[in-house]
C-alpha positions in Angstrom: 4.9 73.5 54.7 5.3 72.8 58.2 9.1 74.6 59.3 11.1 71.1 59.3 12.6 71.4 63.4 15.2 69.0 66.1 12.9 70.1 69.2 16.4 70.5 71.6 15.6 69.4 75.5 19.4 70.7 77.9 18.0 69.2 81.3 19.4 72.3 83.5 17.7 73.7 86.5 13.2 74.5 87.3 13.7 76.8 83.8 13.0 74.2 81.0 15.8 75.4 77.9 15.0 74.2 75.0 16.4 74.5 71.2 14.7 74.3 68.3 17.1 73.4 65.2 15.7 74.7 61.9 15.5 73.9 58.4 14.4 77.3 57.4 14.7 80.4 59.8 11.7 83.3 57.8 9.2 79.5 57.3 9.9 79.0 61.3 9.4 82.7 62.7 6.6 83.3 60.4 4.6 80.0 61.7 5.8 80.6 65.6 4.3 84.7 65.6 1.3 83.9 63.7 1.0 80.9 66.8 3.0 82.4 69.8 3.1 86.1 69.0 3.3 87.1 73.3 6.1 84.6 73.3 8.4 87.7 71.6 9.7 91.2 72.3 8.7 94.2 70.9 10.5 93.2 67.9 7.4 90.8 67.0 6.5 94.0 65.0 9.4 94.2 62.4 8.4 90.2 60.9 10.0 86.9 60.7 12.9 88.1 58.0 14.3 90.8 60.4 14.3 88.5 63.6 16.3 86.0 61.6 18.3 88.4 60.6 19.3 89.7 64.2 19.1 86.1 65.1 22.4 85.4 63.1 24.1 88.2 65.6 25.6 88.1 68.0 25.7 84.0 68.6 23.0 82.9 65.9 20.5 82.0 68.4 17.5 83.9 68.4 15.8 83.4 72.3 12.6 84.5 73.4 12.2 84.3 77.2 9.7 83.3 80.3 7.1 81.7 78.5 4.8 80.2 80.7 4.5 76.5 79.2 1.9 76.3 82.1 0.5 77.4 85.2 3.0 75.8 86.7 6.2 76.1 84.7 8.6 78.7 82.7 9.9 77.8 79.4 13.1 79.2 77.0 13.7 78.8 73.9 16.0 79.8 71.3 16.0 78.8 67.5 18.7 78.3 65.1 19.7 77.3 61.7 21.0 73.6 61.8 24.1 74.9 59.2 24.7 77.6 62.8 24.3 74.5 65.0 26.2 71.9 63.8 29.2 75.2 63.1 29.0 76.2 65.7 29.0 72.1 67.4 31.8 71.6 64.7 33.8 73.9 65.5 33.2 76.5 68.3 32.7 79.2 66.5 30.6 81.0 68.9 31.0 78.3 71.9 27.2 79.9 72.5 24.7 77.2 71.2 28.2 74.7 72.4 28.2 75.7 75.5 25.0 74.6 75.9 24.6 71.5 74.3 28.2 70.5 77.3 25.5 69.3 79.4 23.6 66.6 78.9 20.7 67.3 76.5 17.4 65.2 74.5 16.5 65.0 71.4 12.9 65.4 71.8 11.7 66.0 68.5 12.8 65.3 64.4 10.2 66.8 62.3 13.5 67.5 60.3 13.5 63.6 59.5 13.5 63.2 55.4 10.9 61.6 53.7 13.3 59.7 51.7 15.3 56.8 53.5 18.0 57.8 55.9 21.3 56.8 54.3 20.4 58.0 51.3 19.9 60.9 52.0 23.6 63.1 53.0 21.3 67.0 54.2 19.6 63.7 56.9 19.5 66.5 60.0 19.1 64.0 62.6 22.0 62.3 61.5 24.1 65.8 60.8 23.7 66.7 64.5 23.6 64.7 66.2 27.3 64.0 64.8 28.0 67.4 65.4 27.4 66.7 68.9 29.3 63.6 69.3 32.3 66.0 68.3 31.4 68.4 70.9 31.7 66.4 73.5 35.3 65.3 72.9 36.0 68.6 71.9 34.7 69.8 75.0 36.2 66.4 76.6 40.2 67.2 75.5 40.2 70.4 76.3 38.7 69.8 80.0 41.7 67.2 80.8 44.6 69.9 79.2 42.9 72.3 81.5 42.9 69.9 84.8 46.1 68.9 83.9 48.1 72.1 83.2 47.1 73.0 87.2 49.5 69.7 87.8 45.8 68.2 88.3 46.1 64.1 86.7 44.1 62.3 89.1 40.6 64.5 89.1 37.6 63.6 90.3 34.4 62.8 89.0 32.6 66.2 89.7 35.9 68.0 89.0 36.2 67.6 85.3 32.4 67.8 84.6 31.9 71.5 86.3 34.9 71.8 84.0 33.8 71.1 80.5 30.1 72.8 82.1 32.3 75.6 82.5 34.1 76.5 79.4 31.2 78.7 78.2 31.2 80.7 80.6 35.1 81.3 80.2 35.6 85.5 80.0 31.4 86.2 80.6 31.5 89.2 82.4 28.3 87.7 84.1 29.5 85.5 85.9 31.6 88.2 87.8 28.0 90.2 87.9 24.9 89.4 88.4 24.7 86.1 87.8 25.1 83.0 90.5 29.4 81.7 91.4 27.5 79.3 92.6 26.2 78.6 88.8 27.6 75.6 87.5 27.5 74.0 90.0 24.1 74.0 90.0 24.4 72.3 87.3 26.8 69.9 87.9 25.6 68.9 91.3 22.7 66.6 90.1 23.2 66.0 87.4 26.0 64.2 88.1 25.5 60.2 87.1 23.9 61.8 84.0 27.6 63.6 82.5 29.3 60.7 83.4 26.9 58.8 81.3 27.4 61.2 78.5 30.9 61.8 78.0 32.0 58.5 78.9 32.2 57.5 75.1 34.9 60.3 74.7 36.5 60.2 77.7 37.6 56.5 76.5 41.0 57.7 75.4 42.1 60.9 76.4 42.0 59.6 79.8 41.3 56.6 81.7 38.8 55.8 84.7 39.8 54.1 87.9 38.8 51.9 89.5 37.5 53.9 92.6 35.8 56.5 90.5 38.5 59.3 89.4 39.8 60.2 86.0 43.5 60.0 85.3 45.4 60.4 82.3 46.2 58.3 80.3 49.4 58.7 80.2 50.7 61.8 83.4 53.4 64.0 81.4 
């Protein structure tokens, strides 16, 4: 049987960044190793079961990087189980997949949709992931407004708000001190500022008020 999955495109930079949320990681890696062995490092010689076990550590996502999508486009893609993805989105257990999904994303494909009617299927992965994504955005909104407010900023620009959102998952990441581009968060937010505003318009409604001149402020400043 073809493994069920949900494919998510993270809108970030020039490289395609994809996340496959899969129903069965072992089955998915088995098929992908058969079809795309060159995508994997030397770990491919271990086989699908060890790869799926490695995927659980340290952040429940297995990434294949520097994959040629075509002659002009590079991509990287992560593989995560639906269970672990929803756990991270709702509870910030690892703040890895959830952090990547604080940015604008597009759900490209939904092979995980059951043949049964959606309302009769409590395990429908599309619905579970969308619900978890909503919870993740609400948590990121609240956390970012609290961080800005702790700096006595009761009024802030869209840029300040969404660089705080996009920077949440990089807090404490040593790579931001050594090796990573210090402008990484700026480079994510600036070209996607309008998409960030659209994405967070609903989650922010009860958290921050948008003024007529485009600024954001806490509804009840301390």
